[in-house]
Backbone as numpy.savetxt, mean C-alpha at the origin, in Angstrom:
# Nx Ny Nz CAx CAy CAz Cx Cy Cz
18.61 11.03 7.86 18.20 9.79 7.91 18.69 9.25 6.34
18.32 8.01 6.74 19.12 7.37 5.56 18.72 7.61 3.89
19.07 8.37 3.00 18.86 8.43 1.81 17.92 7.04 1.08
18.31 6.31 1.11 17.95 5.12 0.44 16.77 4.91 1.06
16.19 5.03 2.27 15.19 5.00 3.15 13.90 5.92 2.19
14.51 6.64 2.41 13.31 8.11 1.83 12.86 7.72 0.25
14.15 7.57 -0.13 13.63 7.39 -1.63 12.58 5.59 -1.74
12.66 4.77 -1.19 12.21 3.32 -0.58 10.69 3.98 -0.33
10.71 4.77 0.49 9.52 5.23 1.23 8.60 5.78 0.25
9.12 6.59 -0.67 8.52 7.45 -1.64 7.91 6.61 -2.70
8.94 5.67 -3.37 7.91 4.80 -4.06 7.14 3.96 -3.88
6.84 3.64 -2.69 5.72 2.53 -1.44 4.79 3.52 -1.50
5.08 4.74 -1.48 3.75 5.91 -0.99 2.64 5.88 -2.48
3.86 5.71 -3.22 3.21 5.87 -4.88 2.24 4.81 -5.12
3.09 3.19 -5.10 2.57 2.28 -5.12 1.12 1.89 -4.49
1.11 2.71 -3.02 -0.08 2.89 -2.45 -1.04 3.25 -3.75
-0.50 4.76 -3.24 -2.16 5.31 -3.93 -2.25 5.19 -5.29
-1.66 4.91 -5.87 -2.03 3.74 -7.52 -2.39 2.48 -7.21
-2.50 1.97 -6.03 -2.75 0.49 -5.99 -2.56 -0.47 -6.29
-0.93 -0.31 -6.75 -0.30 -1.97 -7.51 0.30 -2.19 -6.18
-0.65 -3.57 -5.80 -0.63 -4.20 -5.03 0.79 -4.71 -4.90
1.30 -5.74 -6.38 2.51 -6.25 -6.31 3.61 -5.54 -6.05
3.73 -4.28 -6.46 4.73 -3.29 -6.48 4.69 -3.56 -4.51
3.78 -3.05 -4.41 3.58 -2.34 -2.47 4.59 -3.95 -1.79
3.99 -4.90 -1.77 4.62 -5.97 -1.38 5.98 -5.70 -1.68
6.61 -5.91 -2.80 7.76 -5.80 -3.12 8.69 -4.52 -2.39
7.75 -3.56 -2.42 8.54 -2.46 -1.62 8.60 -2.23 -0.01
7.77 -3.11 0.29 7.77 -2.99 2.29 8.85 -3.81 2.56
9.07 -5.19 1.77 10.06 -6.43 1.76 11.58 -5.10 1.51
11.50 -3.88 0.34 12.78 -3.52 0.59 13.27 -2.21 1.11
12.23 -2.04 1.71 12.26 -1.27 2.93 12.07 -1.70 4.08
12.32 -2.48 4.16 12.22 -3.05 5.35 13.96 -3.63 5.56
14.66 -4.59 4.59 15.50 -4.76 4.51 16.28 -3.70 4.30
16.01 -2.38 3.68 16.98 -1.30 4.23 17.28 -0.34 5.30
15.76 -0.63 6.31 15.73 -0.21 7.62 17.03 -1.08 8.60
16.97 -2.64 8.25 17.11 -3.20 8.87 19.32 -3.28 8.78
18.85 -2.99 7.99 20.96 -2.84 6.98 21.33 -1.51 7.58
20.52 -0.04 7.31 21.21 0.97 7.95 21.05 0.91 9.66
20.31 0.05 10.40 20.34 0.15 11.85 21.09 -0.54 12.16
21.58 -1.91 11.58 22.78 -2.42 11.97 24.27 -2.34 11.58
24.20 -1.09 10.57 25.02 -0.38 10.19 25.91 0.71 11.52
25.19 0.84 12.11 25.29 1.99 13.49 25.73 1.40 14.61
26.50 2.13 15.52 27.00 1.54 16.23 25.84 1.06 17.77
26.02 0.62 18.32 24.76 0.04 19.03 24.68 0.96 20.46
23.35 1.49 20.72 23.34 2.79 21.29 23.09 3.53 20.84
22.84 4.07 19.59 22.64 4.94 18.36 21.85 5.59 18.33
21.12 6.59 18.62 19.52 7.16 18.73 19.23 7.23 17.16
19.90 6.68 16.20 19.53 6.87 14.91 18.61 5.52 14.69
19.11 4.64 15.39 19.00 3.57 15.56 16.82 3.48 16.30
16.66 4.12 16.75 15.41 4.57 17.26 14.70 5.37 16.35
15.04 6.16 15.56 14.66 7.00 14.40 14.30 6.18 13.36
15.14 5.33 12.98 14.97 4.07 11.99 14.17 3.27 12.42
13.96 2.62 13.46 12.25 1.70 13.87 11.11 2.67 14.18
11.07 3.72 14.60 9.69 4.83 14.43 9.39 5.00 13.22
10.13 5.81 12.28 10.14 5.54 10.83 9.50 4.45 10.02
9.76 3.26 10.65 9.51 2.19 10.31 8.05 1.50 10.10
7.84 1.84 12.08 6.45 2.13 12.17 5.94 2.50 11.72
5.93 3.42 11.02 4.87 4.86 10.61 4.44 4.88 9.25
5.72 4.00 8.43 5.47 3.97 7.10 4.41 2.44 7.28
5.00 1.26 7.72 4.70 0.53 7.70 2.98 0.13 8.40
2.65 1.43 8.96 1.41 1.34 9.96 0.33 1.92 8.44
1.39 3.20 8.11 0.09 4.16 6.95 0.32 2.77 5.96
0.64 2.03 5.61 0.61 1.58 4.52 -0.10 0.32 4.54
-0.13 -0.22 5.62 -1.21 -1.34 5.67 -2.70 -0.62 6.02
-2.72 0.69 6.94 -4.32 1.61 6.86 -4.71 1.39 5.60
-3.78 2.23 4.37 -4.43 2.67 3.08 -4.38 1.58 2.45
-3.35 0.37 2.49 -4.15 -1.10 1.87 -5.36 -1.67 2.13
-5.23 -2.03 3.17 -6.76 -1.80 4.05 -8.09 -0.99 3.62
-7.87 0.03 3.97 -8.96 0.78 3.38 -9.14 0.97 1.35
-8.33 1.11 1.01 -8.16 1.22 -0.79 -9.08 -0.73 -0.72
-8.56 -2.20 -0.13 -9.25 -3.21 -0.61 -10.92 -3.07 -0.09
-11.12 -2.75 1.01 -12.41 -2.15 1.43 -13.27 -1.08 0.71
-12.82 -0.67 0.02 -13.48 0.09 -0.78 -13.60 -0.46 -1.79
-12.68 -1.29 -2.45 -13.03 -2.23 -3.74 -14.11 -3.48 -3.35
-14.48 -4.15 -2.17 -15.31 -4.79 -1.71 -16.66 -4.51 -2.04
-16.52 -3.28 -1.51 -17.83 -2.10 -1.07 -18.23 -2.36 -3.05
-17.38 -1.10 -3.93 -18.29 -1.45 -5.27 -18.48 -2.66 -6.18
-17.65 -3.65 -5.82 -18.38 -4.89 -6.17 -19.49 -5.34 -5.89
-19.83 -5.18 -4.41 -21.17 -5.46 -3.81 -21.94 -4.86 -4.62
-21.57 -3.24 -5.20 -22.70 -2.27 -5.37 -23.47 -2.83 -6.93
-22.26 -3.56 -7.65 -22.49 -4.11 -9.16 -23.67 -4.44 -9.36
-24.28 -5.39 -8.69 -25.41 -6.19 -8.94 -26.49 -5.18 -8.79
-26.50 -4.28 -8.16 -27.71 -2.82 -8.11 -27.54 -2.36 -9.33
-26.22 -2.17 -9.74 -25.97 -0.86 -10.59 -26.62 -1.83 -12.03
-26.34 -2.85 -12.16 -26.81 -3.48 -13.61 -28.19 -3.93 -13.03
-28.78 -4.10 -12.38 -30.52 -3.70 -12.27 -30.71 -2.95 -12.35
-30.31 -1.46 -12.47 -31.12 -0.37 -12.68 -30.44 -0.19 -14.46
-29.28 -0.65 -15.14 -28.95 -0.55 -16.14 -29.93 -1.36 -17.69
-30.76 -2.34 -16.73 -31.42 -2.90 -17.66 -30.45 -4.52 -18.26
-29.44 -4.36 -17.68 -28.91 -5.39 -18.04 -29.00 -6.50 -17.82
-28.79 -7.61 -18.65 -28.80 -9.10 -18.04 -27.66 -9.48 -17.29
-27.94 -10.02 -15.95 -26.99 -10.63 -15.37 -26.15 -11.37 -16.80
-25.03 -11.73 -16.26 -23.92 -12.32 -17.75 -23.41 -11.64 -18.57
-24.24 -10.28 -18.99 -23.97 -9.52 -20.43 -22.99 -8.17 -19.82
-21.88 -7.79 -20.60 -21.08 -6.70 -20.14 -22.01 -5.87 -19.61
-22.00 -4.68 -19.25 -23.02 -3.25 -19.04 -21.97 -2.02 -19.56
-20.67 -2.70 -19.56 -19.64 -1.13 -19.89 -18.97 -0.67 -18.56
-19.64 -1.10 -17.13 -19.57 -0.91 -16.12 -18.00 -1.20 -16.12
-17.21 -0.97 -15.47 -15.57 -1.12 -15.20 -15.65 -0.64 -13.98
-15.33 -1.68 -13.00 -14.50 -1.21 -11.62 -13.23 -1.07 -11.65
-12.26 -0.06 -11.47 -10.88 0.00 -11.54 -10.46 -1.08 -10.21
-9.24 -1.51 -10.45 -8.42 -2.19 -9.23 -7.52 -1.35 -9.18
């Protein structure tokens, strides 16, 4: 498999795991461009084209699932904030010291 694709995939997985969404967007585009360039460089009918396509589907599918899950988790955390603030006795509009990491 193309070393450039593998390198971008590793970077993309790290960006997803650390929730760096702008970096994820950049790396998804880089990955797709590299996959396309790799496939176009091969002769028609080469079985490696199918491998590149399968890898691309796998990586993009995983990325989509993880980003959706991460964002849903953040939404749930944000929805809990008013309830948490009630129990902390912090009036609405004042900082509670509670921080939600994005």
